[in-house]
C-alpha positions as CSV (number, residue, x, y, z in Angstrom):
1,M,30.7,-36.7,9.3
2,E,33.2,-34.1,8.1
3,P,33.9,-31.3,10.4
4,G,33.1,-29.0,7.7
5,Q,29.8,-30.9,6.9
6,N,28.6,-30.8,10.6
7,L,29.6,-26.7,10.4
8,S,27.6,-26.6,7.3
9,Y,24.7,-28.3,8.7
10,D,24.6,-26.4,12.1
11,G,24.8,-23.1,10.2
12,K,21.7,-24.1,8.0
13,K,19.9,-25.2,11.2
14,C,20.6,-21.7,12.8
15,Y,19.4,-20.0,9.6
16,L,16.0,-21.8,9.2
17,S,15.6,-21.1,12.9
18,C,16.2,-17.4,12.4
19,M,13.9,-17.1,9.5
20,L,11.2,-19.0,11.6
21,S,11.7,-16.4,14.4
22,L,11.2,-13.8,11.8
23,A,8.3,-15.4,10.1
24,L,5.9,-16.0,12.9
25,P,6.0,-12.1,14.0
26,V,5.3,-11.3,10.5
27,L,2.3,-13.9,10.4
28,Y,1.0,-11.9,13.3
29,T,1.1,-8.8,11.8
30,M,-0.7,-10.4,8.7
31,L,-3.3,-11.5,11.5
32,Q,-4.0,-8.0,12.8
33,I,-4.7,-6.5,9.2
34,F,-6.9,-9.7,8.7
35,T,-8.8,-9.3,11.8
36,F,-9.9,-5.8,10.9
37,L,-10.6,-6.9,7.5
38,F,-12.8,-9.6,8.9
39,I,-14.5,-7.1,11.1
40,G,-15.2,-4.9,8.2
41,F,-16.7,-8.1,6.3
42,L,-19.1,-9.4,9.0
43,L,-20.6,-6.1,9.8
44,R,-21.3,-5.6,6.1
45,R,-22.0,-9.0,5.2
46,Y,-24.6,-9.5,7.8
47,G,-26.2,-6.1,7.6
48,W,-25.1,-4.7,10.8
49,F,-24.2,-1.3,9.1
50,S,-25.5,-0.3,5.9
51,Q,-23.8,0.3,2.6
52,E,-24.6,4.0,3.0
53,F,-22.5,3.9,6.6
54,F,-19.7,2.3,5.0
55,T,-19.7,4.7,2.0
56,A,-19.9,7.6,4.5
57,L,-17.1,6.0,6.5
58,G,-14.9,5.7,3.7
59,R,-15.9,9.1,2.5
60,F,-14.5,10.3,5.8
61,V,-11.1,8.3,5.7
62,V,-10.3,9.9,2.3
63,R,-11.4,13.4,3.2
64,I,-10.8,13.7,6.5
65,A,-8.8,11.2,8.5
66,L,-6.0,10.8,5.2
67,P,-5.3,14.2,4.9
68,S,-5.0,14.8,8.7
69,F,-2.6,11.9,8.9
70,F,-0.5,12.9,6.1
71,F,-0.4,16.8,7.1
72,V,1.0,15.8,10.5
73,R,3.5,13.4,9.3
74,M,4.6,15.8,6.5
75,S,4.9,18.8,8.7
76,Q,7.2,17.3,11.2
77,A,10.0,16.8,8.6
78,D,13.3,18.3,8.5
79,I,15.1,19.5,5.5
80,A,17.2,16.5,5.1
81,A,14.1,14.2,4.9
82,L,12.6,16.7,2.7
83,Q,15.4,16.6,0.2
84,R,15.6,12.6,0.2
85,S,12.1,12.3,-0.5
86,L,12.5,14.1,-3.6
87,R,13.1,10.8,-5.4
88,F,9.6,9.4,-4.4
89,P,7.4,11.0,-6.5
90,L,9.6,10.2,-9.5
91,L,9.3,6.7,-8.1
92,A,5.5,6.8,-8.3
93,I,5.5,7.5,-11.8
94,A,8.0,4.7,-12.5
95,V,6.2,2.1,-10.5
96,C,2.5,3.1,-12.4
97,A,4.4,2.8,-15.8
98,V,5.9,-0.5,-15.0
99,G,2.6,-1.6,-13.5
100,V,0.4,-0.5,-16.6
101,L,3.0,-1.9,-19.1
102,S,3.2,-5.1,-17.2
103,G,-0.7,-5.4,-17.0
104,W,-1.0,-4.4,-20.7
105,I,1.4,-7.2,-21.9
106,V,-0.2,-9.8,-19.5
107,F,-3.7,-8.9,-20.8
108,S,-2.4,-8.9,-24.3
109,I,-1.0,-12.5,-23.8
110,F,-4.3,-13.4,-22.1
111,R,-7.2,-12.4,-24.4
112,F,-9.9,-10.6,-23.0
113,P,-12.7,-8.3,-24.0
114,T,-11.6,-4.9,-24.5
115,Q,-13.9,-3.5,-21.5
116,D,-12.3,-6.1,-19.1
117,R,-8.7,-5.6,-20.4
118,K,-9.0,-2.0,-19.2
119,A,-10.3,-2.9,-15.9
120,G,-7.4,-5.7,-15.5
121,I,-4.7,-3.1,-16.6
122,A,-5.8,-0.3,-14.0
123,L,-5.9,-3.1,-11.4
124,S,-2.4,-4.2,-12.4
125,G,-0.8,-0.9,-12.8
126,F,-2.4,0.9,-9.9
127,G,-1.7,-0.9,-6.4
128,N,-2.7,0.3,-3.1
129,A,0.1,2.9,-2.1
130,S,-1.0,4.3,0.9
131,Y,-3.8,2.3,2.9
132,L,-2.0,-1.1,3.2
133,P,1.7,0.5,3.1
134,L,0.9,2.5,6.2
135,S,-0.9,-0.3,8.2
136,V,2.2,-2.5,7.6
137,I,4.9,0.2,8.8
138,E,2.3,1.0,11.9
139,L,1.5,-2.5,12.7
140,M,4.6,-4.6,12.0
141,P,6.9,-3.3,14.6
142,L,4.2,-4.3,17.3
143,S,4.7,-8.0,16.8
144,L,8.2,-7.7,15.2
145,P,10.6,-5.1,16.8
146,L,13.3,-5.7,14.3
147,I,11.5,-3.7,11.4
148,A,11.7,-0.8,13.7
149,E,15.4,-1.3,14.3
150,L,16.1,-1.5,10.7
151,F,13.9,1.1,9.4
152,D,12.8,4.6,11.0
153,T,8.8,4.2,11.3
154,D,8.3,8.1,10.9
155,L,10.8,8.7,7.9
156,S,8.9,5.5,6.4
157,L,5.4,7.0,6.7
158,F,6.7,10.3,5.3
159,Y,8.3,8.6,2.5
160,V,4.8,6.8,1.7
161,G,3.4,10.5,1.7
162,A,6.0,11.8,-0.6
163,F,5.0,8.8,-3.0
164,V,1.3,9.3,-2.6
165,F,1.6,12.8,-3.2
166,V,2.1,12.1,-7.1
167,F,0.4,8.6,-7.1
168,S,-2.8,10.1,-6.3
169,P,-3.3,12.3,-8.9
170,L,-2.4,9.8,-11.2
171,L,-4.8,7.1,-9.8
172,W,-7.5,9.2,-9.8
173,S,-7.1,10.6,-13.2
174,F,-5.4,7.8,-15.7
175,G,-6.8,5.0,-13.2
176,M,-10.2,6.3,-13.7
177,V,-10.1,6.9,-17.0
178,F,-8.8,2.8,-17.7
179,I,-11.4,1.7,-15.0
180,S,-14.5,3.5,-16.2
181,G,-13.5,4.7,-19.7
182,G,-14.0,8.4,-18.8
183,S,-12.9,11.4,-20.7
184,G,-10.1,13.9,-20.9
185,R,-12.4,15.7,-18.1
186,D,-12.2,12.8,-15.8
187,L,-8.2,13.2,-16.2
188,L,-8.3,17.0,-15.0
189,R,-10.7,16.0,-12.2
190,G,-8.5,13.7,-10.8
191,L,-5.4,15.8,-10.5
192,I,-6.5,17.0,-7.2
193,S,-7.5,14.8,-4.2
194,P,-8.0,15.5,-0.6
195,P,-5.0,13.4,0.6
196,M,-2.9,15.4,-1.8
197,I,-3.9,18.6,-0.2
198,G,-3.1,17.2,3.1
199,I,0.2,16.4,1.9
200,A,0.8,19.7,0.4
201,A,-0.1,21.5,3.3
202,G,2.2,19.4,5.4
203,L,5.0,20.2,3.2
204,L,4.3,23.8,3.1
205,A,4.6,24.1,7.1
206,A,7.6,21.8,7.1
207,V,9.5,24.3,4.4
208,S,8.3,27.0,6.1
209,G,9.3,26.1,9.4
210,L,5.7,26.3,10.7
211,G,6.0,22.7,11.6
212,P,8.1,22.5,14.7
213,I,6.0,25.8,15.8
214,L,2.8,24.2,15.5
215,S,3.8,21.2,18.2
216,T,5.5,23.6,20.4
217,P,3.4,24.0,23.8
218,G,2.6,27.7,24.8
219,N,1.0,28.7,21.5
220,P,-2.7,28.7,20.3
221,L,-1.9,26.6,17.0
222,A,-0.4,24.0,19.5
223,A,-3.5,23.6,21.0
224,V,-5.0,22.7,17.6
225,Y,-2.2,20.3,16.2
226,P,-3.1,17.5,18.7
227,A,-6.7,17.3,17.0
228,F,-5.1,16.4,13.6
229,E,-3.0,14.0,15.3
230,R,-6.0,12.2,17.1
231,I,-8.0,12.3,13.8
232,G,-4.9,10.7,11.8
233,A,-4.6,8.2,14.5
234,V,-7.7,6.2,13.5
235,T,-6.8,6.1,9.9
236,V,-5.2,2.5,9.8
237,P,-7.9,0.8,11.6
238,I,-11.0,2.3,9.9
239,I,-9.1,1.7,6.6
240,L,-9.0,-1.7,7.1
241,I,-12.3,-2.2,8.3
242,V,-13.7,-0.4,5.1
243,L,-11.7,-2.3,2.9
244,G,-13.1,-5.4,4.6
245,S,-16.9,-4.1,3.9
246,M,-16.0,-4.2,0.3
247,A,-15.7,-7.8,0.3
248,G,-18.5,-8.2,2.6
249,G,-20.8,-6.4,-0.1
250,L,-19.9,-8.4,-2.9
251,H,-22.3,-10.4,-4.8
252,L,-21.5,-12.7,-7.5
253,H,-23.3,-14.4,-10.5
254,R,-22.4,-18.0,-10.9
255,E,-22.2,-17.6,-14.7
256,N,-19.6,-15.1,-14.3
257,I,-17.2,-16.8,-12.1
258,G,-14.8,-18.3,-15.0
259,V,-14.3,-14.9,-16.2
260,L,-13.8,-13.4,-12.9
261,L,-11.3,-16.0,-11.8
262,G,-9.1,-15.4,-15.2
263,L,-9.3,-11.6,-14.4
264,S,-7.9,-11.8,-10.8
265,T,-5.3,-14.4,-11.9
266,A,-3.8,-12.2,-14.8
267,V,-3.9,-9.1,-11.9
268,S,-2.3,-11.4,-9.6
269,L,0.4,-12.8,-12.0
270,T,1.5,-8.9,-12.6
271,R,1.0,-7.8,-8.7
272,F,2.6,-10.6,-7.0
273,V,4.9,-12.3,-9.5
274,I,6.2,-9.7,-12.1
275,L,6.6,-6.7,-10.0
276,P,8.0,-8.3,-6.8
277,T,10.6,-10.0,-8.9
278,L,11.4,-6.8,-10.6
279,F,12.0,-5.2,-7.5
280,L,14.5,-8.3,-6.1
281,L,15.9,-8.0,-9.1
282,L,16.7,-4.2,-9.2
283,A,17.2,-3.8,-5.3
284,P,21.2,-4.1,-5.6
285,L,21.0,-1.1,-8.1
286,F,19.0,0.8,-5.4
287,Q,21.8,-0.2,-2.7
288,A,24.3,1.0,-5.2
289,A,22.7,4.1,-5.5
290,A,23.0,4.8,-2.0
291,W,19.3,4.2,-1.2
292,S,18.9,3.8,2.7
293,P,17.5,0.6,4.3
294,T,14.3,2.9,5.2
295,E,14.0,4.1,1.5
296,L,14.3,0.6,0.2
297,W,11.6,-0.4,2.6
298,V,8.8,2.1,1.6
299,V,10.2,0.8,-2.3
300,F,9.4,-2.7,-1.4
301,L,5.9,-1.9,0.1
302,Q,5.0,-0.5,-3.1
303,F,6.1,-3.1,-5.2
304,T,4.4,-5.9,-3.6
305,T,1.1,-4.3,-2.7
306,P,-2.2,-5.5,-4.4
307,P,-4.6,-3.2,-6.5
308,A,-5.8,0.1,-5.3
309,T,-9.3,-0.4,-3.2
310,N,-10.1,3.3,-4.9
311,L,-10.8,1.7,-8.1
312,S,-13.7,-0.1,-6.5
313,V,-15.3,3.0,-5.7
314,M,-14.6,4.6,-9.2
315,A,-16.1,1.5,-10.8
316,S,-19.2,2.1,-8.4
317,H,-19.4,5.7,-9.3
318,A,-19.4,4.9,-13.2
319,G,-21.6,1.9,-13.0
320,I,-19.0,-0.4,-14.8
321,N,-16.8,-3.3,-14.1
322,Q,-18.1,-3.4,-10.5
323,E,-18.2,-7.0,-10.3
324,H,-15.0,-7.6,-11.9
325,T,-13.1,-4.7,-9.7
326,A,-14.6,-6.1,-6.2
327,F,-13.9,-9.9,-6.9
328,T,-10.4,-9.2,-8.3
329,L,-9.4,-6.9,-4.9
330,L,-11.1,-9.8,-2.9
331,I,-9.0,-12.7,-4.2
332,T,-5.8,-10.4,-4.3
333,Y,-6.4,-9.2,-0.9
334,L,-6.2,-12.7,0.3
335,I,-3.4,-13.7,-1.6
336,Y,-1.6,-10.5,-0.2
337,L,-1.9,-11.8,3.4
338,F,0.0,-15.2,2.4
339,V,2.6,-13.9,0.0
340,F,3.8,-10.8,1.6
341,P,5.7,-12.8,4.5
342,V,7.4,-14.6,1.9
343,Y,8.7,-11.7,0.1
344,L,9.7,-9.8,3.1
345,M,12.0,-12.6,4.0
346,L,13.2,-12.6,0.5
347,F,13.8,-8.7,0.9
348,L,15.8,-9.1,4.2
349,Q,17.8,-11.8,2.8
350,R,18.4,-10.1,-0.7
351,L,19.5,-6.8,0.9
352,Q,21.7,-8.8,3.5
353,L,19.9,-6.7,6.4
354,L,19.5,-10.1,8.8
355,P,23.2,-9.8,9.6
356,A,22.9,-6.1,10.7
357,A,20.3,-7.3,13.1
358,G,22.6,-9.9,14.6
359,L,20.7,-13.0,13.1
């Protein structure tokens, strides 16, 4: 064998070994997420807790835990982070627009009834912008410390908040109209949501300089601030358990399986093929525009996430597209657990972040 060939073989062997050393911890993180989801699934499926319990728990997350989480994270930001975060609200509009357009194209090619098509476009256009990205950002460094070395965890959580600040009203207005066939009144009603209020309050605290004061020992406000931190700390596991309970409460009619599989396949094509591929193609342009690795990490998470679970809540309240939405969420979240590690490897390789970690 020629010396050059031997060197090439050793290089490939080392590369594969490095990729495997990354893949296993990523799979462990996915296993953690799956464990929480499975707990919620079992608790709901076997009736250990009622649907009313999980509905109340989900309401607690949306109205109390998530706003508290974002308030704490946003209030701790400095001026530099605030300035850099201004691009994420614009990114939220762009990601939703691209998702809706891609979904419209896919559902125009595969002919569905009008009602199913609108539901499919909503599921394609509006991803899980907060729950899953927050879970991945918090859990991934526990099994893969490399992620914490490459990407600033606190800053990542802050950027997710900046993204959700605009994404949330888009989801609860336009998403509501798509999934439930609502009216213009629903558009206005959805413009303000509890997570958005928590984010706005945190931003106000950061801009006014109140954030550091809140966390400084010795003043009355500092005694209250840790309470918000503790409430926010339970957000991620509760979110995942509630998501699992949605799958546990799913009841399917055998005659609808074909339609449901077709819908979930079309949504998966948009969420897990078109959008991630588009991001990987555009990633070098983001780098050229001086986006930092941490910022690109958050963008990557938003382009590879499954549909928003709140679409199921909207469908339930409207009494329409409930089975379609629940089944599609179940299928896409199972697919996500398998495709996310693959896209993460491609992301790190595409942006040449592995050499920076010495791999």
